[in-house]
C-alpha positions as CSV (number, residue, x, y, z in Angstrom):
1,M,0.0,0.0,0.0
2,K,1.3,3.4,-1.0
3,T,1.5,6.2,1.7
4,S,-0.7,9.2,1.0
5,W,0.3,12.6,2.1
6,Q,-2.7,12.9,4.4
7,N,-4.1,10.6,7.1
8,T,-6.8,8.1,6.1
9,E,-8.6,5.4,7.9
10,A,-6.0,3.0,6.5
11,G,-3.0,4.8,8.0
12,Y,-1.2,8.0,8.8
13,G,-0.1,10.1,5.8
14,W,3.5,10.8,5.1
15,I,3.3,14.4,6.5
16,S,2.2,13.1,9.9
17,I,4.8,10.3,9.8
18,A,7.5,12.7,8.8
19,F,6.5,15.2,11.6
20,H,6.5,12.4,14.2
21,W,10.1,11.2,13.3
22,L,11.4,14.7,12.8
23,M,10.2,15.6,16.3
24,L,12.0,12.5,17.6
25,L,15.2,13.6,16.0
26,L,14.8,17.2,17.2
27,I,14.0,16.1,20.7
28,A,17.0,13.7,20.8
29,A,19.2,16.5,19.5
30,V,17.9,18.9,22.2
31,Y,18.6,16.4,24.9
32,A,22.0,15.5,23.4
33,T,23.1,19.2,23.3
34,M,22.0,19.5,27.0
35,E,24.0,16.5,28.0
36,F,27.1,17.2,25.9
37,K,27.3,20.9,27.0
38,G,28.6,19.6,30.4
39,A,31.6,18.0,28.6
40,F,33.0,21.4,27.9
41,P,34.5,23.9,30.4
42,K,32.4,26.8,31.5
43,G,33.1,29.9,29.4
44,S,34.4,27.9,26.4
45,A,33.2,28.5,22.9
46,E,32.2,24.9,22.6
47,R,30.0,25.0,25.7
48,A,28.4,28.3,24.4
49,S,27.8,26.7,21.0
50,M,26.1,23.6,22.6
51,A,23.9,26.0,24.7
52,S,22.9,28.0,21.7
53,W,22.0,24.9,19.7
54,H,20.0,23.6,22.7
55,Y,18.0,26.8,22.7
56,M,17.4,26.9,18.9
57,L,16.5,23.3,18.6
58,G,14.2,23.5,21.6
59,L,12.4,26.5,20.0
60,S,12.2,24.5,16.8
61,V,10.3,21.8,18.7
62,L,7.9,24.6,19.9
63,V,7.3,25.7,16.3
64,L,6.8,22.2,14.9
65,V,4.6,21.0,17.8
66,W,2.0,23.6,16.9
67,L,2.0,22.4,13.2
68,R,1.7,18.9,14.4
69,L,-1.1,19.6,16.8
70,G,-2.9,21.4,14.0
71,M,-2.6,18.4,11.8
72,R,-3.7,16.0,14.6
73,L,-6.8,18.1,15.4
74,T,-7.9,18.4,11.7
75,S,-7.0,15.0,10.4
76,V,-8.4,11.5,10.7
77,E,-6.7,9.3,13.3
78,P,-6.4,5.8,11.8
79,P,-7.7,3.1,14.2
80,I,-5.4,0.5,15.7
81,T,-6.1,-3.0,14.3
82,P,-7.1,-5.0,16.2
83,A,-8.6,-2.4,18.6
84,S,-6.9,-2.0,22.0
85,P,-8.8,-2.5,25.2
86,Q,-10.5,0.7,26.4
87,W,-8.1,1.2,29.3
88,Q,-5.1,1.0,26.9
89,A,-6.7,3.5,24.5
90,R,-7.4,5.9,27.4
91,L,-3.8,5.5,28.7
92,A,-2.4,6.1,25.2
93,K,-4.5,9.3,24.8
94,L,-3.3,10.5,28.2
95,L,0.3,9.8,27.4
96,H,-0.1,11.7,24.0
97,I,-1.6,14.7,25.8
98,V,1.2,14.7,28.3
99,L,3.8,14.4,25.5
100,Y,2.3,17.3,23.7
101,A,2.3,19.4,26.9
102,L,6.0,18.5,27.3
103,M,6.8,19.6,23.8
104,I,5.1,23.0,24.5
105,C,6.1,23.6,28.1
106,L,9.8,22.7,27.9
107,P,10.7,25.2,25.2
108,L,8.5,27.8,26.8
109,L,10.2,27.3,30.2
110,G,13.6,27.6,28.5
111,W,12.5,30.8,26.8
112,L,11.2,32.1,30.1
113,T,14.5,31.2,31.8
114,L,16.6,33.1,29.3
115,S,14.2,36.0,29.4
116,A,14.4,36.2,33.2
117,R,18.2,36.0,33.0
118,G,18.2,39.0,30.6
119,A,20.0,36.8,28.1
120,A,19.6,36.8,24.3
121,I,17.1,34.3,22.9
122,P,18.7,33.1,19.7
123,F,16.6,31.4,16.9
124,F,18.6,30.8,13.7
125,G,19.9,34.3,13.2
126,I,17.1,36.3,14.9
127,E,16.7,37.2,18.5
128,L,13.4,36.5,20.0
129,P,11.8,39.0,22.5
130,A,11.9,38.4,26.2
131,L,8.7,37.0,27.7
132,V,9.3,38.4,31.2
133,G,11.5,41.0,32.8
134,K,14.9,40.3,34.3
135,S,14.7,38.5,37.6
136,K,17.4,36.2,39.1
137,D,14.8,34.5,41.4
138,L,12.4,33.9,38.5
139,A,15.2,32.7,36.3
140,N,16.3,30.2,38.9
141,W,12.7,29.0,39.4
142,F,12.1,28.6,35.6
143,K,15.4,26.8,35.2
144,E,14.5,24.3,38.1
145,V,11.1,23.6,36.6
146,H,12.6,23.3,33.1
147,E,15.2,20.8,34.3
148,T,12.8,18.7,36.4
149,T,10.3,18.6,33.5
150,A,13.1,17.5,31.1
151,T,14.0,14.7,33.5
152,V,10.4,13.6,33.5
153,G,10.5,13.8,29.7
154,Y,13.1,11.0,29.6
155,F,10.6,8.7,31.3
156,L,7.6,9.8,29.2
157,I,9.5,9.3,25.9
158,G,10.7,5.9,27.2
159,A,7.2,4.9,28.1
160,H,6.0,6.0,24.6
161,A,8.7,3.9,22.9
162,L,8.1,0.9,25.2
163,A,4.4,1.0,24.5
164,A,5.0,1.0,20.8
165,L,7.4,-1.9,21.1
166,F,4.9,-3.8,23.4
167,H,2.2,-3.3,20.8
168,H,4.4,-4.4,18.0
169,Y,6.1,-7.4,19.5
170,I,3.7,-8.6,22.2
171,V,0.2,-7.6,21.2
172,R,1.1,-7.7,17.5
173,D,-1.2,-5.0,16.4
174,D,-0.5,-2.3,13.9
175,T,0.3,0.6,16.4
176,L,3.9,0.9,15.3
177,R,3.3,0.1,11.6
178,R,0.8,2.9,11.4
179,M,3.5,5.4,12.1
180,W,6.0,4.0,9.6
181,F,6.4,4.8,5.9
182,R,4.6,2.2,3.8
183,R,5.5,1.3,0.2
């Protein structure tokens, strides 16, 4: 079966599939830049570069999540075959809502942190406006919430991946295949 550009009852379209996997790559890159930043000494150009890429990629997630949400809300959602039990469907919907909240809140918290620090908010050659005034206490609070939420994100992303693998290898339904490019 050939993949259409739009979602149908038979499966996700290539735009939804591409957005899903692009978001995965972007989020992995955001987490990687955060982790690798610590490998460089404070004040070094390499550390500053990692931080800058972390900010820009995180803000890219924020842009793309709104496009993805728009598509999700205006497109057909292909059913899982065979259908999941009601409790699994509800749990999956809850996890998706929380993942979308994560993709919106984490970049916003990062933007708020930089704003409260009075720092530049770089986004691929442009500087975004501050969302709040300079405040050291607020910056520290936003940073703490951002870091805690990012840690929770590891577990949520892991749960999402494990659920997909569980459905693919144990339940043997089409949950994972629906989000893969078909020929």
